[in-house]
N, C-alpha and C positions, 0 to 999 in steps of 0.2 A: 504494500500500500504506500503510495507516495505521501510526502508531507503535505502537499497541497490538498490531496483528497481528504486527509485527516482533518486539516485545518478548516476545510469548507463544509464539513459535516454539519447539518442543521442543528442549531441550538434553540430549544424552545424558550429559553430565557434571554435571548439575544437583544431584545428591544432596547434595553437601557445602554447597550455597549456600542461604541463607535468603531472599534477595531475587532478584527477576527482574532480568535484565540490562537496564540502561538502554538505551532505544531507540537513542540516538546511539552508545553504545558497541557495541551489536550491529552497527549499520551500519558502524562503523569497523573492527570485528573480522572481519566476514564476508568470505568470498572466493568465494561461489557465483557472483557476477556474472561472474567470469572463469575460475574453475576448473571450471565446469559441463561444459566440453568434455571433461573427463577421465572422465566417467561410464562410457564403454565399457571403459576401462582399469581403473577401480575395480571394475567387475563382473567383469572378466576376472581380476584379482588375487584377488578374493574367492572366485571359483569354485575356483581352484587351492588357496587357503588352506583352504577348508572341506573340500575333498576330502582334503587332507592330515590335517586334524583327525579325519576319520572313519577314514582309513587307519591312523593311529597310535593309535586308540582313545581320543583325548582327549575326543571327544564321541561319542555313540552313532552307529553307522553309519546308522540310519534317520533320525536328525536331520540328518546330513550330506546324505543323499539328498534330504530334504525341502527343505533350504536350496538345494541345487544346482538343483533343479527350480524353486524360487521365483525364484532369480537369473536363470535362463535365460528364464523367462516375463517377468520384469521387463525384461530387456534387449530382448526382442522388442517389448514394449509401448512402451518408451521410443523405440525405433527408429521405430516406426510412428506415434508420437504419441498412442497410446491412453493412455499414462501420461505424467505430467510431474513434474519435480522441483519440490518445494515452494519457492517463491521466498523464503520466510521462513527456510529452513534456513541454518545457519551456513556450511556448505561442502558440496562435492559428496559427501563421504563420509557425512556425517550425512543428506543428502537421500536418498541411495540406501538407507541403512540404515533410515530412517524409512518409506520406501515398502515395503521388505521386511517390516518389522514390522507395518505395517497389513495386509499380505496374509497373513502366516504366524502372527502372534501372538508370544508369548514365545519360541518356539523360535528366532526370528531373532536373538535376543540372544546365542545361542551362537556366532554367526559371528565375533564380535570376541574370542573366546578366543585367548590367546597372540598378540595383535596390538595395536599402538598406531596411532593416526593418524600418528605420526611415521614409522614404517616403511611404513605404508600409502601415504602420499602420496609418499614417496620411490620406491616401486615404481610407482605410477601415472605419475609424471613420466617415469621411465626407459622404461616401455612406450610412452608417447606420443612421446618423443624418438626412440626407435628407428624408429618408423613415419615420423616427420617427416623424419628423415635419409634414409631409403630413398626417400621422395617427392622430396626435393631432388636426390638422385643421379640419379633417373630423368629429372627435368626438365633437369638440367644435361647429361645425355646427349643429349637432343633438340636442345639448342642446339649441342652439339659436332657432331652429325650435320649440322645445317644449315650450320655453318661449313665442314665438309668439302665439302658440296655446292657452296657458293659458291666455295671455293678451287678445286675441280675445274673449275668453269666459267670461271675467270679465271687459268688457268696462264700465258697469254700477255699478260695485262694488266699494264702497268707504271705506276708512279706514283712521285712523289718520296718517298723515305724521309727522315725528318727527325730531327735531334737539336737540342735547344734550340728547337724549332719553326722551324728553318731548314732549307732543302733541303740534304741531305747526300749521299745516293747513290741511284741508281735501285733500286727493289725491285719484286718481283712482288706484285700484290695478293693472290695466293694465299698467298704467304709471310707477308704482313702478317696475314691472317685466321687463319692457322695459329698465329700467336703467341698469339692468344686461345684457340685450342683447347687449347694446352699449359697455359695458365693455368688453364683449367677442369679439366684433368686433375689438376693439383695440388690444386685445390679438392676434387675428388671423393675424392682420396686422404686429404685432411684429414677429410672427412666420414666416411669409412670408419674412420679412426683414432678419431674421436670416438665412433662407433657401438660400436667394440670396448670402449672404457672405460665406455660406458653399459650394456653388455650384462652387467651383474653384478647379482644379486638382493640388495636390502637387506631384504626381508621376513623376519621372524624375529628381527630385532634388538630388537623391542619398543620401548619408549619410548627406551631408551638402553643398557640393561644386559643385554639378552637376555631369556629367559623361563624360568620354572621348569618349563614343560611339555615333554615329550619330543617336540619337533617334528622334522620331517624337511625341512630347508631345501632340500636338493638335489632332493628330489621336487618341491617347488614350483618350483624353478628349471627343472627339466625340463618341467613342465607349461606354464610361461609362455615357454619358449623362450630362457631365459637361459643363457649359456655357463658361468656359475659363480655363486658367492655372495660377497658382500662379507665379508671375513675378520673385521672388527672391528665390534662392534655400535655403538660410539660413532661410528665413521667412517660406518657405514651410514646412520644417520639424519641426520648433519650434513654429509655430503658433497654439494656441488653443483659439484664440479670438472667433472663431465660436462656440466652445463648451460653453464658458463662456456666450456669447450672447444668445445662445439657452437656457441655464439654467436660465439666468436672465429673459428672456421672460416667461419661465415656472413658475418662482417664482412669477411674477406679476399675471399670470393666476391663480395660486393657491391662491394668496391673494384674488382675486375676488371670487373664489369659497368659500373661508373661510367666506367672508362677507355674501354671500347668505346663507351659512350653519348656521351662527350665527343667522341670522334673522329667519330662519325656526325653529331653536332650541327655540328661544324666543317665537315665535308665537305658537309653539306647547305646551307651558307650560299653566297650568291652569290660571295663571295670565293674559295671553293674550287670549288664546283659539281661535286664528285666523285660525289655520290649523290643520288638522288631518292627520297623516301619516299612511299609510297602515300597517297592521300587518306583511306584507312580507318585509318591509324595516325598521322595528324596532325590538328591543329585550326586554326581560324582566329581572327581578331581581331574583337572586337565593334565596332571603329571603323575599322580599316584593311582594306578589302575584298581587297587584294592578298596579305595575309599567309597563309603556310602554316607553322605552327609545329611544331617537333619535340618536342611536349609529352611524348610517351612517353619519349623518351631523356632529357629534362630531369628528369622525375620519377624515373626510374631513378637518375640522378645524385644527386638530392636525397634519395631514400630511403636511400642509403648512409649519410648522416650520422645518420639515424634509428637504423639498426642499430648504428652506433658508440655511440650513446647507450645502447642496450640493453646493450651489452657493459660500458660504464662503470658502468651501474646495477648489474648483477650483481656486478661486482668490488667495488663500494662496499658493497653489501648484505652481502657475506661478509667484508669487511675487519674483522679483529680480533674476530670472533665467537668466544666461548669454546665449548668442547664442552659439551653436545651440541646438541640442537635448540633454536633460539630463534625466537620469533614473527616476528622480522625476515625469516626465510627464506620466509614466506608471500609476500613481495614478489618472490620469484624468478620467479613464473609469468608475470606480465604482460610483462616484458621478454623472457623466453624465448619466449613465444607470439608476441609482436610480431615478433621477429627472424625466427622460422621462417615466420610468415605472410607477412612482407614479402619474404623471399627466394623463397618459393614463387611468389607472383604475379609477382615481378620476372622470374624465369626464364621463366615462361609468356609474359609480355608481350614479353620480348626475343625469344623464338622467333617470335612473331607479327610483330614488327617486321622481323626478318631475313627472314621469308617475303614481305615486302611492300616491298622496296627494290630499286632498279635502279642499278647503277654506271654512271657516265658515262665510258666507256673513252677516248673521244677527248679529253675534257677533261683527264683524267689524263695522257695522252700529251703534250698541248700544254703542260701545266705543267712538263714536263721540259725543254722547249726554252729555252735561254738561262739555265738556273739554275745552271750550273757544277758540276752534281752528278757529272760524270765526271772532275773534276780529279784525283782520287786515281788514276784509271786512267793518266793521263799520268805521274804520279810512279812508279807501279808499273812502267811501261814502262822508265823510266830506270833503275830498280833492276835490272831484268832485263838491262840493258845494262852493269851493273857499277858504277853510281853509288850511293854510300851513300844510304839513304833520307832522312836529314836534309838532304843537299844537293839531292836530287831534290825534296823538299818545298819548298825555297827557290826552285828554278828554276820550278816550276809556280806557286807563289804569285806570283811576279813576272809570269808569263803572265796569271794571272787579274787582277792589279792593272792591267796594261796594257789588258786587254779592258774592264774597268770604266771606265777613264779614257776610252777611245775609243768607248764605247757598242757594243761588239761582244760576241758570245757565243763560247764555245769552238767551237760548230758552224761559225762563220764563218772559223776559222783554216785556212789552207792548209798543205801540207807545208813550203813555204818559210818560213812564219811560225814553225812549230815548230822548224825547223832553225836559224833565226836565234836562237831562245831557247837551244838546246843542239845541238851537232853530233851528239849521240847520237840525235836525231830524224831525221837525214838519211835520206831515202828511205822514211819511214814512211807508211803509208796513214792519213792524218789522219782522214777520216770514220769509218773502221772503229774507230779507236782511241777516238774521242770519242762513239761511238754509245751511247745509253742501253741498248739491248738487248744490245749487245756487252758493256757494262759489267756488266749483270746476269748474263748468261750466263757471264762470266768467273769469277764467284764460285761455283764448282762444288764447293767443299769441303763436307764433311758439315755440314748445318745452314745452308748458305748459300742465297742467293736465285737461284742458277743454276737453269735449267729442270730439268736432270736431278736436281739436289739436291732441288728442291721436289717433283718427282714421287716421289722416294724417301721424302721426308718425309710426303707424303700417304699412301703405303702404310703407313708406320709408324703414322700417326695412326689409320688405319682398323683396323689390327691391334690397336692399344691399345683401341679401342672394342669390337671383337669379343671380346677376351680378357676383358672385364669385363661382358659381357652374360650374364644368367643362362641356363642351359641350358633349352631348350624342354621 
């Protein structure tokens, strides 16, 4: 595109100006390159607005009907590619209005009655964010459903549970996977909360002070599916809390995806060997023929930082801005769009990854042998015999220390070995007490890793999903 073409693009506000906008200034000021995705919402908002103008008698009913028909035809043409936004337009709003004016003539100019680009863009973004949040919720639900499937298939699979990346206690793989299910449940609740605060109409606020025309904002809200209207015109055009809250929720969601990704990366390494990722979700090395790299999980982990940057950008853009609208706020769209796009593809690709992994159950079981992860069960046994826990902890700590010094595992201890450590162990069934499966099953309390507890948790997880699925 030439500088001249850019510079000569029509400006709907040019009446007060005696010089054309400098080409570089136009380029710097323009937003069409990134806000063009808002055109369906811009037309949607314009349709509701012009219907209201006709209903309230602010413009003649026949003019309202003409503009409605023109907007509907334009939307269809843009959708099919029959029409295209002028790349020289300053922003999506001017691009749409210019196309409409080319088709309808001067009557199209009545569309902007009782409206500013300030409340127009705020409305477009809210409509866009509502759809994007619904999309993320649906994709998060797919991941949750897959986690439930994997958990159901691995009720009897045990692996070392860790704290500080050290073997701690045996847990069920199903229990481990369901931890991520509940993380995503909180993510979805945050997305719903953000959606509620996005679901308020700013249109009708004008540039900042409202309008002198007798508009009906509640009619427009109903037409566009908003729950209500923003109460204060200054707040309506200058509020981006909903965008910040949305990206904040998305950042937490991405953090959860990064945690699961990190574990899958570790588990796929030879040192762990707990999971095998399919060839269709991994990549190779350009120099090392043997490599099979978990690039999908690594990128999920890396893109989390990108979304954190988007959140920081939004917070910084809005920091210290005086009321009402400021051009700084044009910079809200790129980080907002980027965060939503990144989370959307991340959830989709994580679902694909989870569809193409296989857990190495025997390797997980072998990892529990000799790891001392049932030591707490020995201490708990002594407590049940009447010994205070702190003393029981010391007794078992000495048992572990002796085993380490002698190169033995807890599984190697006999009943006599335990009785030597404490008379309270006399006559105990040592293998049963030290068994990883027995250890896991003993944790039958609500929310624990015992089989019955995990089965009950699975039922609650499934019920949580069902309760939030839209009625058919």
